[in-house]
N, C-alpha and C positions, 0 to 999 in steps of 0.2 A: 209187748210194748217196744216201740222203736227207741233206741238210745243213740246218742251222738258221742263219738270219740274225737276230741279236739287235740290236734297235734301241730307242731311247728317243725319246719325243715329249713335249713340255711345252706345255701351254696356260696361259699366264700371264694373270692377271686384274688389272685396275686399274679400280676403281669398277665400272661395268656393262659394261666393255669387255674383250674378249679379244684377245690379240696373235696375229695370223696372219702366216704367211710366204707370200707369193705367189712360188712358185719361178720362177727364170729359165727362159725358153724354151729355153736352150741346155743345160740339165741333161740328163744321160743318164737318170736316174731321175725320173719324175714331172714332166716339164717343164710349167710353167704352172699347176701344181696349187696350190691354197690348202690349207695345213696348219699345224700347230703347228711350233715349232722343235724340232730334234733331229737324230738321225742314228745311225750305227752305233756299237755299243759296241766299245771297244778290247778286245783279248784279256784284259788285266789287269782289266777292268771287268765281266767276265761275272758275277761274284758281287756286284757293287756297282752296280746300276742307278741309285741315287741319285747316286753319283759321276759316272757317265756323263751323267746329266741335267744336273747342275750344270755340267759341262765343256761340253756342247753349248749350253746356254743362254748361257754366257759367250762362247763362240766365235761364236755367231750374233746375239747382242744386245748384248754388252758388259756385261751385268748380272752382277755377282758375287753370292755368297751373302748378303752383307750387305744387298742390295736386295730379297731374296726372302723372303717370309714363307709359312709353311704349305705348303711344297712336299710334296705327298702323292701317293704312288702310288695311283691310283684304279682302273686297268684294266690287265690283261695280256691282249692279244688274240693268238690264234694264227690264222694263215691260211696255207693251202697255195697257193703261187704256181704250181707246176707239179709234175711228177713227181719233181723233184730238190730242192725247197727249201720249207721252212716258215719263215715270218717270225714272230718273237716280238716284239711291240711292247709295251714297258712305257710306259704313258701316265700322265703326271703332271699335276696341276692345282696351281697356286700363285698367290700374290698378290704384287704388287710395290708398293713404297712410292711410286714415281714412274714415269711413262711414258717415261722417257728411254732410248732405245736407239740403237745406232750402226749404220750401214750394214754390210752383209756381202756376201760373194761368192755366197751361195746364192740371193738374190732380194731382194724388197722387203718390209719389215715394215710392218704396218698394225694400228693399234688400231681395233677395230670393235665396235659394240654387239653383244652376244651374240645377239640375235634376227637381226640382219643377217648375222652370221657364218654362221648356218645356211644362208643363201642363197648365200653366197660359196664355202663349202667344196665342193670338187669330188671329194675323195677319200672313198670309202665308209667307211673306218675313222674318219676325222675327223668325218664327218657323223654316224655312229652314236654316237660317244662324246660329242660336243657336245650332241646331241639328248638323250641319256640323262642326262648330267650336269645339263642345264638342268631336267629334270623330276624327277630323283631323286638328290639329293646325299647318298648314303649314306656312312656312316663306314667301312664295310669295303671291301676290295679285291674287285673283280669280275674273274673270268676269263671271257673271251669267245672263242668259236670262230666265226670269220667264214666265211660261205658266200658266195663271190663270184658265184655264179649268181643269187642273189635280188636284191641282197645282203641278208643277214640275219645277226644275231648272236644266239647262244644265250648268255645270261649265267648265271654260276654264282658265288655268293659263296665266297671262300676265306679 
């Protein structure tokens, strides 16, 4: 039976920098990978990806809603992991008023120039959305279907 794993990812911006998480090497999922902050949606958050994004941002950075401006859902990416699971990633971009974050148990947080971030990011989804966002800051939400073989994303406005 096919299952869905719903997650949220946030890329927070401060001036010309983006906040990236360098995941710990001891993590079961994506050890050592550079990505945005985020994680799995709780069952009660399935219909509230914004709530899940704010919760994950606070848990991983210590930043609460009052420190975040313009948190917008920009991308929803579907990718099939195997014969049994599809990952649905709700990807947000937002701005913060100050770059002060707290350490977390997921890895190390880094503020990095957006151009350098593209060189650091090692996960195909993060690479594709950062690259696209840097070139095309559309106001609408884009639906993406990820092909892991290439890797390639087909973008559709919704």
